[in-house]
C-alpha positions in Angstrom: 85.3 125.0 120.7 82.2 126.6 122.2 81.4 130.2 121.6 81.7 131.0 125.3 85.3 129.9 125.3 86.6 132.5 122.9 88.7 135.2 124.5 86.8 137.9 122.5 83.3 137.5 121.2 83.4 137.2 117.4 80.8 139.9 116.8 82.4 142.6 118.8 84.9 145.1 117.3 88.4 144.8 118.5 88.8 148.1 120.3 90.6 146.9 123.4 93.8 148.3 124.7 96.9 146.2 124.9 96.4 146.1 128.7 93.0 144.2 128.3 93.5 142.2 125.1 94.3 138.6 125.7 95.2 135.4 123.9 94.6 132.0 125.6 93.2 134.1 128.5 96.7 135.5 129.0 97.4 139.3 128.7 98.7 139.8 125.2 102.0 141.2 126.3 102.7 138.2 128.4 101.6 135.9 125.7 104.0 137.7 123.5 106.8 136.9 125.9 106.0 133.2 125.8 105.7 133.3 122.0 109.0 135.0 121.7 110.7 132.3 123.8 109.1 129.6 121.7 109.9 131.2 118.3 113.4 132.0 119.2 114.0 128.5 120.3 112.5 127.2 117.1 114.5 129.4 114.7 117.8 128.8 116.6 117.3 125.0 116.7 117.1 125.0 120.5 113.7 123.3 121.0 114.2 120.3 123.3 113.4 116.9 121.8 110.2 115.2 122.9 107.1 116.5 124.6 108.4 119.8 126.0 109.6 121.3 122.7 106.7 120.0 120.7 104.0 121.0 123.1 105.5 124.5 123.6 105.6 125.3 119.9 102.2 123.8 118.9 100.5 125.5 121.8 102.0 128.9 121.0 101.4 128.6 117.2 97.9 127.1 117.8 96.7 129.9 120.1 98.3 132.6 117.9 96.9 131.3 114.6 93.6 130.3 116.2 93.2 133.8 117.6 94.0 135.4 114.2 91.4 133.1 112.5 88.7 133.8 115.0 89.2 137.6 114.6 89.5 137.8 110.8 86.0 138.7 109.6 85.5 136.6 106.4 87.7 133.7 107.7 85.9 133.8 111.0 82.4 133.8 109.5 82.6 131.6 106.4 85.9 129.6 106.4 86.1 127.8 109.8 87.8 130.6 111.8 90.7 129.5 113.9 90.5 125.8 113.0 91.3 126.3 109.3 93.9 129.0 109.9 95.7 126.8 112.5 95.7 123.8 110.1 96.6 125.5 106.8 98.7 128.2 108.4 101.0 125.6 109.9 100.8 123.5 106.7 101.9 126.5 104.7 104.8 127.1 107.1 106.0 123.6 106.3 105.4 124.0 102.5 107.1 127.3 102.3 110.0 126.5 104.5 109.0 129.0 107.2 109.1 126.2 109.7 112.6 124.7 110.2 112.8 121.0 109.2 113.9 120.1 112.7 110.7 121.6 114.1 108.6 119.8 111.5 110.3 116.5 112.4 109.8 117.2 116.2 106.1 117.9 115.8 105.5 115.0 113.4 107.2 112.6 115.8 105.2 114.0 118.7 101.9 113.5 116.8 102.7 110.1 115.4 105.3 108.3 117.5 104.3 110.3 120.6 100.6 109.5 120.0 99.4 112.9 120.9 96.4 112.7 118.5 95.3 109.4 120.0 95.8 110.8 123.5 93.5 113.7 122.7 90.8 111.7 120.9 90.8 109.1 123.7 90.0 111.8 126.2 87.2 113.2 124.0 85.6 109.8 123.3 85.7 108.7 127.0 84.6 111.9 128.6 81.9 112.9 126.1 80.3 109.5 126.1 80.4 109.1 129.9 79.0 112.6 130.2 75.9 111.8 128.0 72.6 110.6 129.2 72.2 106.8 128.7 68.8 107.2 127.0 70.4 109.4 124.3 73.0 106.8 123.5 70.4 104.1 123.2 68.1 106.1 121.1 70.8 107.4 118.7 72.8 104.3 118.3 70.1 102.1 116.7 69.2 104.7 114.1 72.5 106.2 113.2 73.3 103.8 110.3 70.7 105.3 108.0 72.1 108.8 107.9 75.5 107.3 107.3 74.3 105.4 104.3 72.4 108.4 103.1 75.6 110.5 103.2 77.4 108.0 101.0 74.4 107.8 98.6 74.2 111.6 98.4 77.9 112.0 97.9 78.1 109.4 95.1 75.0 110.5 93.2 75.9 114.2 93.2 79.6 113.5 92.3 78.5 111.3 89.4 76.0 114.0 88.2 78.4 116.9 88.4 81.2 114.8 87.0 79.2 113.9 83.9 78.2 117.6 83.4 81.9 118.6 83.6 83.1 115.8 81.2 84.4 113.4 83.8 83.6 109.7 83.6 81.4 108.2 86.3 84.3 105.9 87.1 86.7 108.8 87.9 84.0 110.8 89.7 83.0 107.9 92.0 86.2 105.7 92.4 88.9 108.4 92.3 87.1 111.3 94.0 84.0 110.3 95.9 85.2 107.0 97.5 88.4 108.3 99.0 86.8 111.4 100.4 84.1 109.3 102.2 86.7 106.7 103.2 87.7 107.5 106.7 91.1 109.3 106.3 94.5 108.1 105.2 95.3 105.1 107.4 91.7 103.7 107.6 90.7 104.8 104.1 93.1 105.9 101.3 95.9 103.4 102.2 93.8 100.2 102.3 91.7 101.6 99.4 94.8 101.8 97.3 95.5 98.2 98.1 92.0 97.2 97.0 92.3 99.2 93.7 95.7 97.7 93.1 94.4 94.1 93.5 91.3 94.7 91.3 92.6 97.2 88.7 96.3 96.5 88.5 99.2 99.0 88.9 101.1 99.6 92.2 99.2 100.8 95.3 101.5 104.0 95.3 100.0 104.9 91.9 96.5 105.0 93.3 97.5 106.6 96.5 99.0 109.6 94.6 95.6 109.9 92.9 93.4 109.5 96.0 95.3 111.8 98.4 94.5 115.1 96.7 90.7 114.3 96.7 91.0 113.4 100.4 92.9 116.6 101.3 90.6 118.9 99.3 87.5 117.2 100.7 88.8 117.8 104.2 89.1 121.5 103.4 85.5 121.7 102.2 84.3 119.7 105.2 85.8 122.2 107.6 84.4 125.2 105.6 80.9 123.7 105.4 81.0 122.9 109.2 81.4 126.6 109.8 78.6 127.4 107.3 76.3 124.9 109.1 77.1 126.6 112.4 76.0 129.9 110.9 72.8 128.3 109.4 72.0 126.9 112.8 72.1 130.4 114.3 69.8 131.8 111.6 67.4 128.8 111.7 67.4 127.5 115.3 64.8 124.8 114.6 67.3 122.9 112.5 69.9 122.5 115.2 70.2 121.1 118.7 73.3 123.2 119.4 75.4 120.1 119.9 72.6 117.7 120.8 71.9 115.1 118.1 68.4 113.9 118.9 65.2 115.9 118.9 63.3 116.0 122.1 66.3 115.3 124.3 67.3 118.7 125.6 69.7 117.3 128.1 72.3 119.5 129.7 75.8 118.3 130.7 76.4 118.4 134.4 78.0 121.6 135.3 81.0 121.2 137.6 81.3 124.3 139.7 84.9 123.6 140.7 87.3 121.3 138.9 88.9 118.6 141.0 92.5 117.8 140.1 92.2 114.3 141.7 89.2 113.5 139.5 91.0 114.8 136.4 93.8 112.3 137.2 91.1 109.6 137.3 89.9 110.8 133.9 93.3 110.5 132.4 93.6 106.9 133.7 90.2 106.0 132.4 90.8 107.5 128.9 94.1 105.8 128.3 92.9 102.5 129.8 89.9 102.4 127.4 92.2 103.3 124.5 94.5 100.5 125.5 91.7 98.0 125.8 90.4 99.0 122.4 93.8 98.3 120.9 94.2 95.0 122.7 90.8 93.8 121.5 91.5 95.1 118.0 94.0 92.2 117.6 91.1 89.8 117.7 88.1 91.9 116.6 88.0 93.2 112.9 87.1 96.7 113.9 89.2 99.9 114.4 90.3 100.4 118.0 88.3 103.6 118.2 85.2 101.8 117.2 85.8 99.1 119.8 86.5 101.8 122.4 83.2 103.6 121.6 81.3 100.4 121.9 82.9 99.5 125.2 82.5 103.0 126.8 78.9 103.3 125.5 78.0 99.8 126.8 79.3 100.6 130.2 77.5 103.9 130.3 74.2 102.3 129.2 74.6 99.5 131.8 75.2 102.2 134.5 78.0 100.3 136.1 80.7 103.0 136.1 81.3 104.7 139.5 80.3 108.3 139.5 83.8 109.4 140.4 85.1 107.9 137.2 82.3 109.5 135.1 83.0 112.9 136.6 86.8 112.5 136.2 86.5 111.5 132.6 84.1 114.4 131.9 86.4 116.9 133.6 89.5 115.6 131.8 87.6 115.9 128.5 86.8 119.5 129.3 90.4 120.3 130.1 91.7 118.7 126.9 89.1 120.3 124.6 89.5 123.7 126.1 93.3 123.9 126.2 94.7 121.6 123.5 92.4 121.8 120.5 94.3 124.6 118.7 97.6 122.9 119.6 96.4 119.7 118.0 95.3 121.5 114.9 98.8 122.7 114.4 100.0 119.1 114.7 97.5 118.1 112.1 98.6 120.8 109.7 102.3 119.9 110.1 102.1 116.1 110.3 99.0 115.2 108.3 98.3 118.0 105.7 100.1 117.8 102.4 99.6 121.3 101.0 101.4 120.5 97.8 98.9 117.7 97.1 96.0 120.1 97.7 97.4 122.7 95.4 98.2 120.2 92.7 94.5 119.2 92.6 93.2 122.7 92.0 91.6 122.5 88.6 88.1 124.0 88.5 86.5 120.8 87.4 88.2 118.7 90.1 87.4 121.2 92.8 83.7 121.3 91.8 83.4 117.6 91.9 85.0 117.4 95.3 82.6 120.1 96.6 79.7 118.1 95.1 80.8 115.1 97.1 80.8 117.0 100.4 77.6 118.8 99.7 75.9 115.5 98.7 77.0 114.0 102.0 75.5 116.9 103.9 72.2 116.8 102.0 71.8 113.0 102.2 72.6 112.8 106.0 70.7 115.9 106.9 67.5 114.9 105.2 67.5 111.3 106.3 68.7 112.4 109.8 65.6 114.6 110.1 63.3 111.7 109.2 65.1 109.6 111.8 64.4 112.1 114.6 67.9 113.8 114.6 68.5 117.5 114.2 69.4 118.0 110.5 72.5 120.2 111.2 74.0 117.8 113.8 73.2 114.8 111.5 74.8 116.6 108.6 77.9 117.4 110.6 78.4 114.0 112.2 77.1 111.5 109.6 78.0 113.7 106.6 81.0 116.0 107.1 82.7 113.5 109.5 82.5 110.9 106.8 83.9 113.4 104.2 86.9 114.6 106.3 90.3 113.0 107.0 89.3 110.7 109.8 90.3 111.5 113.4 92.2 114.6 112.5 89.4 115.8 110.3 86.9 115.1 113.1 88.7 117.5 115.4 88.9 120.2 112.8 85.3 119.9 111.6 83.8 119.8 115.1 86.0 122.7 116.1 84.8 124.8 113.1 81.2 123.8 113.9 81.7 124.6 117.6 80.3 121.2 118.6 83.2 119.2 120.1 80.7 117.2 122.2 79.6 115.3 119.1 83.0 113.5 118.9 81.6 110.0 119.7 79.2 110.2 116.7 82.0 111.7 114.6 84.2 108.8 115.4 81.5 106.3 114.5 81.3 108.0 111.1 85.0 108.0 110.5 85.7 104.5 111.7 82.7 102.4 111.0 81.8 104.5 108.0 85.3 104.1 106.7 85.0 100.3 106.8 81.7 100.6 105.0 83.4 102.6 102.2 86.1 100.0 101.7 83.4 97.4 101.3 81.4 99.5 98.9 84.5 100.3 96.9 85.2 96.6 96.4 81.6 96.1 95.3 81.6 99.1 92.9 84.8 98.3 91.1 83.6 95.3 89.1 80.8 97.5 87.6 83.5 99.8 86.1 85.8 97.1 84.6 
């Protein structure tokens, strides 16, 4: 989230008394009371089923681990801060058994069956697009494909080069490592990619999935870390970044709402879930991911300027509420339900790690350079067209943009994850015959 929303500025020493120190804008002693209630309920198996128990524990753990990450010097500066600590701290709790199995199941069901991830992303897509200027959408949309293609080209070329230097075959470097990393996550990338590999190369899809997943998980780690690094680079070299604005020369400011309106927020909820539902309904007939359809629909209505202002304001306010209050909670859900720490650890040979890093760096270089030539800010282009192609889809988009402090780029991140993921599946099927 934005720098202004931290409870304590990152560059100030922590010399506050317990009376003034706060977590989640709550005095730390009172936050400790709420945390004690949640943790006692978790470890005594008393968390209620459904939304109440899941939301309580992921909010408490999210704000606690997020606060630790944002106040730990090296982690805060170079490793993504609270975002990476929330994800991998909770993943470690599952891996080590520190989190009871019943709590793991509760959170996983809330994230998947309860659709909390989609609920969150629907709010961000709808609110952030409707809160943009129409001319920005028009100017960015027609040119965004080239940085995407450049990210893929950079990732594949650098992976092949580093792979050859380290004794890997080009086939392994490209098909086993680069393609799944750039493939749009598990559901939209690794799973269908394993089917493509199975049909064209033989063996069961599960065999290929077990090979692809470690690359995907490790690539997601590096994407989060490099997002934090790009944020630092942007501070040192301001000419390279638009601080959350993608296009050069469009220094638009989001409308500031002096006072949040609860009725308008309710309208924002209705708009977000309605557009998500419409994307899913049309997805039965249109061969695109529902998120991609949703982005096209909302962007089209914004450009056409047919949405009533009250809906635009409501969606923007709801987006602000969700991003401000539930990002760290969602990252806990991602760590518990979507991050296989064992798969990441099993992949940790030096050669494998270096090739994965080469893939992510190649994506950043390719998208950043071509993005600059297309009139985008290089850092924003590298984050959206590069890192959001190299992460784990929707979950990775949230983590990367949180680490980069640029949540307002979610629409472009989703274009990369969804449309870019479909592009990778197409390219994988094209590349495979050359390796047979």
